[in-house]
N, C-alpha and C positions, 0 to 999 in steps of 0.2 A: 846574495847575502840575506836579503829579507826572507827569501824562500827557505833558506837553511834555518834561520831563527824561528820561522813559523813551524817547521818540522820538529824542532827541539821542543817548542812550547806544546805542540800537539802530543809528542811522546810523554812529556812531563804530566800533561793532563790525563793521558791514558793511564800512566803509572799511578797517579793519585786516585783515579777511579777504580783501578784494580785493587789498590790498597784499601780503599773505603769498602769495596765489595767484600774483600777478605775479612775486614774487621766486622762487617755486618754478619757474615756467615759464622764467624767465631761467636759473636754475641748470641745469634740465633741458636747455635748449637749448645751454648752454655745455658740458655733459657730452657731449651728442651730437656737437657740433662737435669737441670734443677727441678723442672716440673715433674719429671719421672721420679726423682729422688723423694720429693715432697709427697707425691701420690703414694709411693710405696710406704713411706713413714706413716702417712695418714692411715693406710690400710692396716699396717702392723699395730699402730696405736689403737685403732678401733677394735682389732682382734683381741688385744690385751685387756682393753677396758670393757669388753662385752660382758664378762661375768659380773663386774660391778654394776654396769648399767642394768643388766637383767635383775640383779639383786634389788636395786632401787625400785624397779617396776614391779617386781613380785611382792614387795612389802605393801603395796596398795591393792593387791588382788585378794580375792577370797581364797580360802583354803582349797576349794574345789577348782577354781580357775587356774591355780598354779600348775595343776597336773593335767588340765584339759586344754590349756592354751600355751603355745610355744612363743607367742609374741612378747615383745618387751613392754609395750604400752598396755596398761590395764584398761578394762572396759569403763571403769569409773574410778575417781580418786576417793578411796575409802580409808580414812584415818583411824578407823576403829581398831585395826591391828596394832597401831602404835599405842592407843589408849589402853586396850585390854592387855597388851604385852607388857606395858609399863607397870600395870597393877600386879602381875604375876599371879600364880595360884597359891602363894604363901601369904603370911601376914605382913610381909615386907614388900615394898615396891622397889623398882630398880634404882630409885634415889638412894636407898640404903646401900645397894650393891656398888653403885658408882662411888659413893663416899668411902666405902671400904677399899675400893680399888685405888683411889687417890691417897688414902692413908698408907698404902703400901708403895705406890709409885713415887710420890714426891720425896719422901725420906730416902728411898733407895737411890734415886737419881742424884740427890744432893751428896749423900755419902760416897757414891761411886765417883763423882767428879772430884771430890776433895781427896779421897784416899788414893785414887789412881794418879792424880797430879803429884801428890807428895812422893809416892813410890817411883814414878817415872823420873821426877827431878833428882831423886837420890841416885838412881842408876845412871842417869845421863851426865851428871855433873860432879859426882863425888867418887873418890877412890877409897876403898876400904877392903879389909881382908876378906877373902872369899867372895868378892864381887863377881868374878867370872863364873864360879860354881853356882852361885845363886841365880845369876842371869840365865845360865844354861838350864837350870831347873825350871825357871820361869817360862822359858821358851818351850821346854818339854811338856809343860802342862797344857799347852795349846793343842797337843795331840791326844790328850787324855779325855776319854769319853766322860761326860758329866754323869752318866748313869751309874758308873762304878762308885761315885761319891755319895749316892743317895742314902745307902744303908748306914755308912759311918756317920754321916751328918745327922740322920734321923736318931741314931743312938745317942749322939752328943746332945742334941736338943731335948731328947727325952730326959736325960740326966739333969739338964738344966731346968726342966719343967716348963719348957717353952712351947709344948705342943698345944694346938688350938689357940695360938696367938700369932700376931704378925711378926714377932721377933725373928723367927727362923728365915723369913723372907727378906728381912731388912738388914739384920746384923752382919751377915757375911760381906755385904757391900762396903761396910766401913773398914774392912781389912784388905781391900784391893784384890779380891779374888777373881775379878774379871781381867784375865791375862791379856786378852785381845786389846782392851783399852789401854792397859799399861804399856804394852809394846808400841801401840800407835802413838801415844804421847811421848814415849822415849824418842821415837824417830823425829817427831816435830821439834822437841827441845834440842836435839842434836843439830838441827838445821838453823837454830837461832845463834847469831854471832856472840861469842863469849865476851867481846868488847863491851857489850851492853851491861853485862854483869860486873865486869871489871870497873866500869865507870860508876856503877852503883856502890861497889865496895869502897872506892875512893871517896865517895860522898858519905860514907859511914854506915851503909846498910849492912845488916847481917844477912845470913843465908835465907831466912824466912822472909824478911822484908824484900830481898831481891826477887824471891819467887812471887810474892804478892804484887809488888809494884812494877816489876820489869817483865818477868816471864809470863805471868797470867794474862796481861793485856795483849801480848803478842800471840799467845796461845788460844785466844778467844774462839776463833773458828773451829779449832780442834776440840775444845771443850764443849762447844755447842753440838758438834757431831757426836761426841760421847753421850751427852745428855739425851739427844734425840734417839740414838740407838737404844739406850737403856730404857727410855720411856716406852718405846714401841715394843721392845722385847718383854718388858714387865707387864704391859697391858695385855699381851698375847700369852703370857705364861699360864699354863693350865696345870702342869704336873706339880709344881711347887705348892700352890694352894690345895690341890687335891690330897697331897701327902700330909700336910701339916694342919690344915683347918678342917674341923668337923662340925662346927656350929653353923647353922644356916644364917644366923644374924651377922656372921663374920665373912660370909662368902664374897669374893670379888665378882666382877662381871663375867669372867670366863667360866666360873663354876655355876653362876646363876643361869647362864645360857644353857649349859648342859642339864641343869636341874629342870629347866622348863621343857626339855624334851623327855625327861623321865617322869614327869608329874602324872601323866595319864597315858592310857594306851592309844588314844587318838590325839596325835600331836597337831597343834595348831601351827602349821609351818609359816603362815603369814605373820604370826606374832613373833615367832623365833627369828624370822628374817628381819622384821622391823627392829627388833632389839639388837640384832647384829649390825644393822645400819647405824643405830644410835651409838653402839660401842665403837664404831669406826670414826665418829666425828671428833673426839678428843685427839687421837693421834694425827689425823689429817689437819686439824686446826693448829696443833703445835708445829707440825712439819712446815706448813705453808707460812706460818709466822716467822719461822727461823730458817727459811729456805736459803736465803742469801748466804748466811754464815755456814750453813751445812755444805753448800756447793763450794764455797771458798775453802773450807776445811778439807774436803775430799780432793779438790784440784791441787791445793798446796801440798798435801801429802803425796800426791802423785809426782809433782815436780821435784820435791825434796828427796823422794825415794830413789 
């Protein structure tokens, strides 16, 4: 009897050892797989970030070193490219051009968020005559190339005497012309339970109060995503200012960078690169400061969709 019990215990112990070995093999396999995945992600990340890393390194190089050296690290840290590039070859410094840029970007972002929210709320929550037709037209404009609108818009703004002002770059955003944002907010609002609005109506809120005090707080991640997209797109906009602005003192950063390459036959590329790096700082700062809400907005939109 004791011998049989001993055999059973021995078999149980062997089974436990085999199970522990299997668990260790699985853990080791998972660690190896995770290491491979992270190594591949690191390599891909470095590959994608290499142009930006090279750009930062080139901003500290001399104009000759940029074309004679393929390395990322400069031979010495020379901040003269930032100093001279900021001064520009005109009577205005890049301070003026950054101010002009923010005079366009900030109102455009505010108007876009307000107008697109109101329009999306109307489509998502109200029934009115011709709603389906208007919504179909709205979706159809997503496929419409923006280039075909440039000439009609230019003629309209010319009649309004808005050429060489910031108005053509700002005013359309107050009319919810950014169809992508409207459609995205409609999808978000449709995912919000109507019971919240019904409770607000019982408490005596009208439609506008319901939107401000109930819908907008829930919609905050989506609104941050809209603001971030519009901020980055407007900062990178080159065609709009090129068409409507002709005075150098009203140039945004995008035109100022192009002007710095046209100022002379010998382009100081280190200065152009340095100012390009400076122009990247505001979008990156805004993105990282609102990264949490941006990620929440994108993931929430993916779940609700």
